[in-house]
Every structure is written in structure tokens, then in C-alpha cells.
PyMOL Python script that loads the backbone (N, CA, C, O; Angstrom):
from pymol import cmd

cmd.read_pdbstr("""\
ATOM      1  N   MET A   1      64.945  73.369-138.898  1.00  0.00           N
ATOM      2  CA  MET A   1      65.198  72.634-137.999  1.00  0.00           C
ATOM      3  C   MET A   1      65.339  73.719-136.530  1.00  0.00           C
ATOM      4  O   MET A   1      65.283  74.930-136.743  1.00  0.00           O
ATOM      5  N   ARG A   2      65.489  73.305-135.322  1.00  0.00           N
ATOM      6  CA  ARG A   2      65.975  74.258-134.244  1.00  0.00           C
ATOM      7  C   ARG A   2      67.034  73.789-133.693  1.00  0.00           C
ATOM      8  O   ARG A   2      66.753  72.769-133.062  1.00  0.00           O
ATOM      9  N   ALA A   3      68.291  74.101-133.630  1.00  0.00           N
ATOM     10  CA  ALA A   3      69.406  73.350-132.857  1.00  0.00           C
ATOM     11  C   ALA A   3      69.375  72.437-132.042  1.00  0.00           C
ATOM     12  O   ALA A   3      70.008  71.382-132.097  1.00  0.00           O
ATOM     13  N   ALA A   4      68.341  72.926-130.910  1.00  0.00           N
ATOM     14  CA  ALA A   4      68.192  71.807-130.004  1.00  0.00           C
ATOM     15  C   ALA A   4      67.682  70.312-130.467  1.00  0.00           C
ATOM     16  O   ALA A   4      68.031  69.198-130.078  1.00  0.00           O
ATOM     17  N   ASP A   5      66.520  70.811-131.653  1.00  0.00           N
ATOM     18  CA  ASP A   5      66.323  69.373-132.564  1.00  0.00           C
ATOM     19  C   ASP A   5      67.567  68.922-132.705  1.00  0.00           C
ATOM     20  O   ASP A   5      68.000  67.941-132.102  1.00  0.00           O
ATOM     21  N   ALA A   6      68.309  69.717-133.630  1.00  0.00           N
ATOM     22  CA  ALA A   6      69.533  69.223-134.295  1.00  0.00           C
ATOM     23  C   ALA A   6      70.469  68.031-133.189  1.00  0.00           C
ATOM     24  O   ALA A   6      70.898  66.943-133.574  1.00  0.00           O
ATOM     25  N   CYS A   7      70.578  68.444-132.154  1.00  0.00           N
ATOM     26  CA  CYS A   7      71.238  68.079-131.111  1.00  0.00           C
ATOM     27  C   CYS A   7      70.858  66.518-130.725  1.00  0.00           C
ATOM     28  O   CYS A   7      71.691  65.617-130.619  1.00  0.00           O
ATOM     29  N   ALA A   8      69.360  66.372-130.526  1.00  0.00           N
ATOM     30  CA  ALA A   8      68.979  65.570-130.356  1.00  0.00           C
ATOM     31  C   ALA A   8      70.026  63.844-130.260  1.00  0.00           C
ATOM     32  O   ALA A   8      70.772  63.569-131.200  1.00  0.00           O
ATOM     33  N   PRO A   9      69.964  63.368-129.655  1.00  0.00           N
ATOM     34  CA  PRO A   9      70.696  62.075-129.542  1.00  0.00           C
ATOM     35  C   PRO A   9      70.428  60.828-130.589  1.00  0.00           C
ATOM     36  O   PRO A   9      71.221  59.946-130.919  1.00  0.00           O
ATOM     37  N   SER A  10      68.749  61.077-131.103  1.00  0.00           N
ATOM     38  CA  SER A  10      67.943  60.464-132.207  1.00  0.00           C
ATOM     39  C   SER A  10      69.006  61.062-133.695  1.00  0.00           C
ATOM     40  O   SER A  10      69.251  60.300-134.631  1.00  0.00           O
ATOM     41  N   ARG A  11      69.291  61.869-133.668  1.00  0.00           N
ATOM     42  CA  ARG A  11      69.725  62.465-134.717  1.00  0.00           C
ATOM     43  C   ARG A  11      71.061  62.393-135.449  1.00  0.00           C
ATOM     44  O   ARG A  11      71.506  62.701-136.555  1.00  0.00           O
ATOM     45  N   ARG A  12      71.591  61.714-134.053  1.00  0.00           N
ATOM     46  CA  ARG A  12      73.059  61.224-134.309  1.00  0.00           C
ATOM     47  C   ARG A  12      73.221  60.357-135.063  1.00  0.00           C
ATOM     48  O   ARG A  12      72.386  59.487-135.310  1.00  0.00           O
ATOM     49  N   LEU A  13      74.693  60.485-135.715  1.00  0.00           N
ATOM     50  CA  LEU A  13      74.627  59.349-136.799  1.00  0.00           C
ATOM     51  C   LEU A  13      75.412  58.489-135.889  1.00  0.00           C
ATOM     52  O   LEU A  13      75.982  57.707-136.649  1.00  0.00           O
ATOM     53  N   GLY A  14      75.626  58.313-135.128  1.00  0.00           N
ATOM     54  CA  GLY A  14      76.144  57.034-134.228  1.00  0.00           C
ATOM     55  C   GLY A  14      77.549  56.158-134.606  1.00  0.00           C
ATOM     56  O   GLY A  14      78.388  56.560-135.412  1.00  0.00           O
ATOM     57  N   GLU A  15      77.622  55.066-133.968  1.00  0.00           N
ATOM     58  CA  GLU A  15      79.069  54.280-134.897  1.00  0.00           C
ATOM     59  C   GLU A  15      78.566  53.575-136.338  1.00  0.00           C
ATOM     60  O   GLU A  15      77.570  53.073-136.859  1.00  0.00           O
ATOM     61  N   ALA A  16      80.080  53.926-136.628  1.00  0.00           N
ATOM     62  CA  ALA A  16      80.327  52.912-138.204  1.00  0.00           C
ATOM     63  C   ALA A  16      79.673  51.734-138.108  1.00  0.00           C
ATOM     64  O   ALA A  16      79.508  51.174-137.024  1.00  0.00           O
ATOM     65  N   PRO A  17      79.278  51.295-139.156  1.00  0.00           N
ATOM     66  CA  PRO A  17      78.899  49.501-139.303  1.00  0.00           C
ATOM     67  C   PRO A  17      80.153  48.927-139.502  1.00  0.00           C
ATOM     68  O   PRO A  17      80.916  49.267-140.407  1.00  0.00           O
ATOM     69  N   TYR A  18      80.363  48.134-138.742  1.00  0.00           N
ATOM     70  CA  TYR A  18      81.581  47.364-138.790  1.00  0.00           C
ATOM     71  C   TYR A  18      81.807  46.678-139.860  1.00  0.00           C
ATOM     72  O   TYR A  18      80.905  45.906-140.186  1.00  0.00           O
ATOM     73  N   SER A  19      82.985  46.728-140.686  1.00  0.00           N
ATOM     74  CA  SER A  19      83.399  46.207-141.922  1.00  0.00           C
ATOM     75  C   SER A  19      84.418  45.134-141.963  1.00  0.00           C
ATOM     76  O   SER A  19      85.565  45.330-141.560  1.00  0.00           O
ATOM     77  N   ASP A  20      84.071  44.159-142.380  1.00  0.00           N
ATOM     78  CA  ASP A  20      85.079  43.126-142.400  1.00  0.00           C
ATOM     79  C   ASP A  20      86.493  43.428-142.907  1.00  0.00           C
ATOM     80  O   ASP A  20      86.443  43.658-144.115  1.00  0.00           O
ATOM     81  N   PRO A  21      87.590  43.500-142.472  1.00  0.00           N
ATOM     82  CA  PRO A  21      89.102  43.279-143.608  1.00  0.00           C
ATOM     83  C   PRO A  21      88.962  42.801-144.814  1.00  0.00           C
ATOM     84  O   PRO A  21      89.125  43.216-145.961  1.00  0.00           O
ATOM     85  N   SER A  22      88.448  41.326-144.034  1.00  0.00           N
ATOM     86  CA  SER A  22      88.767  40.450-145.428  1.00  0.00           C
ATOM     87  C   SER A  22      88.252  40.634-146.872  1.00  0.00           C
ATOM     88  O   SER A  22      88.733  40.673-148.004  1.00  0.00           O
ATOM     89  N   ALA A  23      86.594  40.764-146.070  1.00  0.00           N
ATOM     90  CA  ALA A  23      85.949  41.336-147.353  1.00  0.00           C
ATOM     91  C   ALA A  23      85.810  42.944-148.190  1.00  0.00           C
ATOM     92  O   ALA A  23      85.248  43.185-149.259  1.00  0.00           O
ATOM     93  N   LEU A  24      86.493  43.819-147.324  1.00  0.00           N
ATOM     94  CA  LEU A  24      87.262  44.904-148.130  1.00  0.00           C
ATOM     95  C   LEU A  24      88.083  44.713-148.613  1.00  0.00           C
ATOM     96  O   LEU A  24      88.386  45.431-149.566  1.00  0.00           O
ATOM     97  N   ALA A  25      88.790  43.788-148.280  1.00  0.00           N
ATOM     98  CA  ALA A  25      90.382  43.362-149.593  1.00  0.00           C
ATOM     99  C   ALA A  25      90.069  42.829-150.738  1.00  0.00           C
ATOM    100  O   ALA A  25      90.763  42.535-151.711  1.00  0.00           O
ATOM    101  N   ALA A  26      88.586  42.701-150.458  1.00  0.00           N
ATOM    102  CA  ALA A  26      88.454  41.244-151.548  1.00  0.00           C
ATOM    103  C   ALA A  26      87.721  42.212-152.954  1.00  0.00           C
ATOM    104  O   ALA A  26      87.520  41.776-154.088  1.00  0.00           O
ATOM    105  N   MET A  27      87.436  43.570-152.459  1.00  0.00           N
ATOM    106  CA  MET A  27      86.156  44.835-153.110  1.00  0.00           C
ATOM    107  C   MET A  27      87.694  45.570-154.308  1.00  0.00           C
ATOM    108  O   MET A  27      88.919  45.639-154.409  1.00  0.00           O
ATOM    109  N   PRO A  28      86.573  45.899-154.865  1.00  0.00           N
ATOM    110  CA  PRO A  28      87.812  46.889-155.712  1.00  0.00           C
ATOM    111  C   PRO A  28      87.978  48.098-155.147  1.00  0.00           C
ATOM    112  O   PRO A  28      87.563  48.463-154.047  1.00  0.00           O
ATOM    113  N   PRO A  29      88.640  48.745-155.989  1.00  0.00           N
ATOM    114  CA  PRO A  29      89.873  49.951-155.143  1.00  0.00           C
ATOM    115  C   PRO A  29      88.768  50.801-154.936  1.00  0.00           C
ATOM    116  O   PRO A  29      88.633  51.201-153.779  1.00  0.00           O
ATOM    117  N   ARG A  30      87.642  51.314-156.078  1.00  0.00           N
ATOM    118  CA  ARG A  30      86.890  52.331-155.589  1.00  0.00           C
ATOM    119  C   ARG A  30      85.604  52.000-154.598  1.00  0.00           C
ATOM    120  O   ARG A  30      84.916  52.829-154.001  1.00  0.00           O
ATOM    121  N   ALA A  31      85.501  50.890-154.592  1.00  0.00           N
ATOM    122  CA  ALA A  31      84.529  50.103-153.564  1.00  0.00           C
ATOM    123  C   ALA A  31      85.126  50.490-152.078  1.00  0.00           C
ATOM    124  O   ALA A  31      84.365  51.056-151.293  1.00  0.00           O
ATOM    125  N   ARG A  32      86.564  50.174-151.657  1.00  0.00           N
ATOM    126  CA  ARG A  32      87.132  50.495-150.623  1.00  0.00           C
ATOM    127  C   ARG A  32      87.396  51.819-150.574  1.00  0.00           C
ATOM    128  O   ARG A  32      87.411  52.208-149.406  1.00  0.00           O
ATOM    129  N   ALA A  33      87.631  52.749-151.439  1.00  0.00           N
ATOM    130  CA  ALA A  33      87.760  54.247-151.335  1.00  0.00           C
ATOM    131  C   ALA A  33      86.777  54.372-150.545  1.00  0.00           C
ATOM    132  O   ALA A  33      86.865  54.576-149.335  1.00  0.00           O
ATOM    133  N   LEU A  34      85.747  54.253-151.204  1.00  0.00           N
ATOM    134  CA  LEU A  34      84.648  54.534-150.570  1.00  0.00           C
ATOM    135  C   LEU A  34      83.891  54.444-149.127  1.00  0.00           C
ATOM    136  O   LEU A  34      83.310  55.282-148.437  1.00  0.00           O
ATOM    137  N   ILE A  35      84.143  53.135-148.989  1.00  0.00           N
ATOM    138  CA  ILE A  35      83.946  52.704-147.565  1.00  0.00           C
ATOM    139  C   ILE A  35      84.768  53.107-146.398  1.00  0.00           C
ATOM    140  O   ILE A  35      84.455  52.925-145.222  1.00  0.00           O
ATOM    141  N   ASP A  36      85.945  53.721-146.875  1.00  0.00           N
ATOM    142  CA  ASP A  36      86.896  54.482-146.276  1.00  0.00           C
ATOM    143  C   ASP A  36      86.760  55.574-146.202  1.00  0.00           C
ATOM    144  O   ASP A  36      87.174  56.193-145.222  1.00  0.00           O
ATOM    145  N   GLY A  37      86.028  56.261-147.390  1.00  0.00           N
ATOM    146  CA  GLY A  37      85.735  57.595-146.801  1.00  0.00           C
ATOM    147  C   GLY A  37      84.774  58.056-145.791  1.00  0.00           C
ATOM    148  O   GLY A  37      84.820  59.054-145.071  1.00  0.00           O
ATOM    149  N   SER A  38      83.524  56.740-145.925  1.00  0.00           N
ATOM    150  CA  SER A  38      82.091  56.847-145.134  1.00  0.00           C
ATOM    151  C   SER A  38      82.891  56.329-143.786  1.00  0.00           C
ATOM    152  O   SER A  38      82.645  57.203-142.955  1.00  0.00           O
ATOM    153  N   ILE A  39      83.424  55.695-143.393  1.00  0.00           N
ATOM    154  CA  ILE A  39      84.218  55.369-142.000  1.00  0.00           C
ATOM    155  C   ILE A  39      84.778  56.413-141.379  1.00  0.00           C
ATOM    156  O   ILE A  39      84.725  56.497-140.152  1.00  0.00           O
ATOM    157  N   GLU A  40      85.554  57.598-142.347  1.00  0.00           N
ATOM    158  CA  GLU A  40      86.218  58.990-141.663  1.00  0.00           C
ATOM    159  C   GLU A  40      84.734  59.411-141.490  1.00  0.00           C
ATOM    160  O   GLU A  40      84.235  59.298-140.371  1.00  0.00           O
ATOM    161  N   LEU A  41      84.082  59.835-142.402  1.00  0.00           N
ATOM    162  CA  LEU A  41      82.962  60.753-142.087  1.00  0.00           C
ATOM    163  C   LEU A  41      81.998  60.325-140.792  1.00  0.00           C
ATOM    164  O   LEU A  41      81.324  61.101-140.115  1.00  0.00           O
ATOM    165  N   PHE A  42      82.136  58.650-140.604  1.00  0.00           N
ATOM    166  CA  PHE A  42      81.567  58.810-139.034  1.00  0.00           C
ATOM    167  C   PHE A  42      82.189  58.830-138.044  1.00  0.00           C
ATOM    168  O   PHE A  42      81.664  58.721-136.936  1.00  0.00           O
ATOM    169  N   ARG A  43      84.000  59.038-138.323  1.00  0.00           N
ATOM    170  CA  ARG A  43      84.596  59.411-137.142  1.00  0.00           C
ATOM    171  C   ARG A  43      85.177  60.998-136.894  1.00  0.00           C
ATOM    172  O   ARG A  43      85.959  61.429-136.046  1.00  0.00           O
ATOM    173  N   ARG A  44      84.565  61.572-137.833  1.00  0.00           N
ATOM    174  CA  ARG A  44      84.377  63.135-137.992  1.00  0.00           C
ATOM    175  C   ARG A  44      82.936  63.578-137.407  1.00  0.00           C
ATOM    176  O   ARG A  44      82.750  64.522-136.639  1.00  0.00           O
ATOM    177  N   ALA A  45      81.982  62.728-137.912  1.00  0.00           N
ATOM    178  CA  ALA A  45      80.689  63.429-137.158  1.00  0.00           C
ATOM    179  C   ALA A  45      80.787  62.652-135.621  1.00  0.00           C
ATOM    180  O   ALA A  45      79.792  62.857-134.925  1.00  0.00           O
ATOM    181  N   ALA A  46      81.653  61.950-135.117  1.00  0.00           N
ATOM    182  CA  ALA A  46      81.757  61.500-133.616  1.00  0.00           C
ATOM    183  C   ALA A  46      82.703  62.206-132.706  1.00  0.00           C
ATOM    184  O   ALA A  46      82.796  62.172-131.479  1.00  0.00           O
ATOM    185  N   ARG A  47      83.597  63.059-133.894  1.00  0.00           N
ATOM    186  CA  ARG A  47      84.631  64.182-132.851  1.00  0.00           C
ATOM    187  C   ARG A  47      83.321  65.046-132.834  1.00  0.00           C
ATOM    188  O   ARG A  47      82.931  65.076-131.667  1.00  0.00           O
ATOM    189  N   LEU A  48      82.332  65.890-133.797  1.00  0.00           N
ATOM    190  CA  LEU A  48      81.442  66.668-133.863  1.00  0.00           C
ATOM    191  C   LEU A  48      80.655  66.602-131.781  1.00  0.00           C
ATOM    192  O   LEU A  48      80.664  67.080-130.647  1.00  0.00           O
ATOM    193  N   ASP A  49      80.078  65.496-132.814  1.00  0.00           N
ATOM    194  CA  ASP A  49      79.245  64.728-131.040  1.00  0.00           C
ATOM    195  C   ASP A  49      79.818  65.034-130.272  1.00  0.00           C
ATOM    196  O   ASP A  49      79.221  65.836-129.554  1.00  0.00           O
ATOM    197  N   ALA A  50      80.991  64.767-129.907  1.00  0.00           N
ATOM    198  CA  ALA A  50      81.857  65.081-128.724  1.00  0.00           C
ATOM    199  C   ALA A  50      81.840  66.233-128.178  1.00  0.00           C
ATOM    200  O   ALA A  50      81.678  66.559-127.002  1.00  0.00           O
ATOM    201  N   THR A  51      82.060  66.972-129.324  1.00  0.00           N
ATOM    202  CA  THR A  51      82.804  68.754-128.820  1.00  0.00           C
ATOM    203  C   THR A  51      80.858  69.387-128.244  1.00  0.00           C
ATOM    204  O   THR A  51      80.625  70.147-127.304  1.00  0.00           O
ATOM    205  N   LEU A  52      80.054  68.894-128.966  1.00  0.00           N
ATOM    206  CA  LEU A  52      78.611  69.242-128.551  1.00  0.00           C
ATOM    207  C   LEU A  52      78.361  69.004-127.155  1.00  0.00           C
ATOM    208  O   LEU A  52      77.808  69.870-126.476  1.00  0.00           O
ATOM    209  N   ASP A  53      78.758  67.794-126.624  1.00  0.00           N
ATOM    210  CA  ASP A  53      78.512  67.333-125.421  1.00  0.00           C
ATOM    211  C   ASP A  53      79.766  67.999-123.788  1.00  0.00           C
ATOM    212  O   ASP A  53      79.603  68.290-122.603  1.00  0.00           O
ATOM    213  N   ALA A  54      80.607  67.955-124.516  1.00  0.00           N
ATOM    214  CA  ALA A  54      81.376  68.920-124.148  1.00  0.00           C
ATOM    215  C   ALA A  54      81.410  69.870-123.390  1.00  0.00           C
ATOM    216  O   ALA A  54      81.223  70.625-124.344  1.00  0.00           O
ATOM    217  N   SER A  55      81.519  71.005-121.995  1.00  0.00           N
ATOM    218  CA  SER A  55      81.339  71.940-121.969  1.00  0.00           C
ATOM    219  C   SER A  55      82.853  73.017-122.526  1.00  0.00           C
ATOM    220  O   SER A  55      84.020  72.826-122.869  1.00  0.00           O
ATOM    221  N   PRO A  56      81.907  74.177-122.334  1.00  0.00           N
ATOM    222  CA  PRO A  56      83.297  75.228-123.318  1.00  0.00           C
ATOM    223  C   PRO A  56      84.027  75.840-122.436  1.00  0.00           C
ATOM    224  O   PRO A  56      83.528  76.640-121.644  1.00  0.00           O
ATOM    225  N   PRO A  57      85.490  75.504-122.455  1.00  0.00           N
ATOM    226  CA  PRO A  57      86.090  76.238-122.287  1.00  0.00           C
ATOM    227  C   PRO A  57      86.420  77.535-121.171  1.00  0.00           C
ATOM    228  O   PRO A  57      86.325  78.602-121.776  1.00  0.00           O
ATOM    229  N   PRO A  58      86.623  77.646-120.344  1.00  0.00           N
ATOM    230  CA  PRO A  58      86.499  78.763-119.922  1.00  0.00           C
ATOM    231  C   PRO A  58      86.953  80.037-120.634  1.00  0.00           C
ATOM    232  O   PRO A  58      87.874  80.026-121.450  1.00  0.00           O
ATOM    233  N   SER A  59      86.433  80.877-120.375  1.00  0.00           N
ATOM    234  CA  SER A  59      86.727  82.374-121.067  1.00  0.00           C
ATOM    235  C   SER A  59      87.572  83.208-120.390  1.00  0.00           C
ATOM    236  O   SER A  59      87.062  83.722-119.394  1.00  0.00           O
ATOM    237  N   PRO A  60      88.734  83.507-120.628  1.00  0.00           N
ATOM    238  CA  PRO A  60      89.535  84.910-119.534  1.00  0.00           C
ATOM    239  C   PRO A  60      89.397  85.958-119.777  1.00  0.00           C
ATOM    240  O   PRO A  60      90.065  86.783-119.154  1.00  0.00           O
ATOM    241  N   ALA A  61      88.573  86.342-120.674  1.00  0.00           N
ATOM    242  CA  ALA A  61      87.576  87.473-121.086  1.00  0.00           C
ATOM    243  C   ALA A  61      86.524  87.665-119.990  1.00  0.00           C
ATOM    244  O   ALA A  61      86.214  88.650-119.320  1.00  0.00           O
ATOM    245  N   ARG A  62      86.095  86.457-120.022  1.00  0.00           N
ATOM    246  CA  ARG A  62      84.343  86.445-119.384  1.00  0.00           C
ATOM    247  C   ARG A  62      85.042  86.367-117.413  1.00  0.00           C
ATOM    248  O   ARG A  62      84.436  86.807-116.437  1.00  0.00           O
ATOM    249  N   ASP A  63      85.708  86.032-117.410  1.00  0.00           N
ATOM    250  CA  ASP A  63      86.162  85.726-115.960  1.00  0.00           C
ATOM    251  C   ASP A  63      86.931  87.468-115.410  1.00  0.00           C
ATOM    252  O   ASP A  63      86.987  87.835-114.236  1.00  0.00           O
ATOM    253  N   MET A  64      87.430  88.268-116.602  1.00  0.00           N
ATOM    254  CA  MET A  64      88.189  89.447-116.242  1.00  0.00           C
ATOM    255  C   MET A  64      86.918  89.984-115.898  1.00  0.00           C
ATOM    256  O   MET A  64      86.800  90.184-114.690  1.00  0.00           O
ATOM    257  N   ILE A  65      85.509  90.402-116.891  1.00  0.00           N
ATOM    258  CA  ILE A  65      84.592  91.136-116.319  1.00  0.00           C
ATOM    259  C   ILE A  65      84.097  90.328-115.182  1.00  0.00           C
ATOM    260  O   ILE A  65      84.291  90.941-114.133  1.00  0.00           O
ATOM    261  N   GLU A  66      83.682  89.487-115.049  1.00  0.00           N
ATOM    262  CA  GLU A  66      83.318  89.255-113.604  1.00  0.00           C
ATOM    263  C   GLU A  66      84.151  89.518-112.383  1.00  0.00           C
ATOM    264  O   GLU A  66      83.680  89.698-111.260  1.00  0.00           O
ATOM    265  N   ARG A  67      85.511  89.527-112.712  1.00  0.00           N
ATOM    266  CA  ARG A  67      86.478  90.399-111.956  1.00  0.00           C
ATOM    267  C   ARG A  67      86.337  91.848-111.821  1.00  0.00           C
ATOM    268  O   ARG A  67      86.926  92.460-110.930  1.00  0.00           O
ATOM    269  N   LEU A  68      85.395  92.552-112.877  1.00  0.00           N
ATOM    270  CA  LEU A  68      85.549  93.684-112.750  1.00  0.00           C
ATOM    271  C   LEU A  68      84.191  94.161-112.073  1.00  0.00           C
ATOM    272  O   LEU A  68      84.285  95.211-111.438  1.00  0.00           O
ATOM    273  N   ARG A  69      83.289  93.720-112.100  1.00  0.00           N
ATOM    274  CA  ARG A  69      82.186  93.520-111.758  1.00  0.00           C
ATOM    275  C   ARG A  69      81.996  93.473-110.211  1.00  0.00           C
ATOM    276  O   ARG A  69      81.458  94.432-109.657  1.00  0.00           O
ATOM    277  N   GLY A  70      82.325  92.630-109.651  1.00  0.00           N
ATOM    278  CA  GLY A  70      82.812  92.253-108.428  1.00  0.00           C
ATOM    279  C   GLY A  70      83.352  93.738-108.003  1.00  0.00           C
ATOM    280  O   GLY A  70      82.642  94.487-107.331  1.00  0.00           O
ATOM    281  N   ALA A  71      84.522  94.067-108.399  1.00  0.00           N
ATOM    282  CA  ALA A  71      85.165  95.422-107.919  1.00  0.00           C
ATOM    283  C   ALA A  71      84.336  96.164-107.587  1.00  0.00           C
ATOM    284  O   ALA A  71      84.211  96.562-106.429  1.00  0.00           O
ATOM    285  N   PHE A  72      83.470  96.553-108.729  1.00  0.00           N
ATOM    286  CA  PHE A  72      82.689  97.827-108.330  1.00  0.00           C
ATOM    287  C   PHE A  72      81.016  97.813-108.015  1.00  0.00           C
ATOM    288  O   PHE A  72      80.438  98.853-107.700  1.00  0.00           O
TER     289      PHE A  72
END
""", "prot")
cmd.dss("prot")
cmd.show_as("cartoon", "prot")
cmd.util.cbc("prot")
cmd.orient("prot")
């Protein structure tokens, strides 16, 4: 898969499904742990998606190279 295809909005995980707290409380501990882990996975994926959408921070080294290029 190409990087551009991997970044397509259709391939993003999206929002975590809503989990009713009262239903979660009634579940066995291992089921709650699994659901909590999947919610955390959705949160991590959302943070990664946000970094893909953000512009990269300015590079001090690139700025210096551009200044040197302009000086000569």
C-alpha cells in the first residue's frame, strides 16, 4: 500500500463507538479491560491522525541553509 493510500480518510479508524458506562459496569473485568484497551487504541489512532494532518514544525537547520543560500 502506498503512503498516500494509507493516509486516505476512508482508511482512518475514526471515532470510538460509544460505550454505555452502566453496561460496562455490569460486564466481567476482562471484558471491561478489553473495551478500555480498544478505547485507548482509538485515542492513540486519533492522535496519530492529528499529527498526519498537522504541518511539520519549522526546521532551524533548514532556515539556516536558506539564509546561507540567500547570502551567496
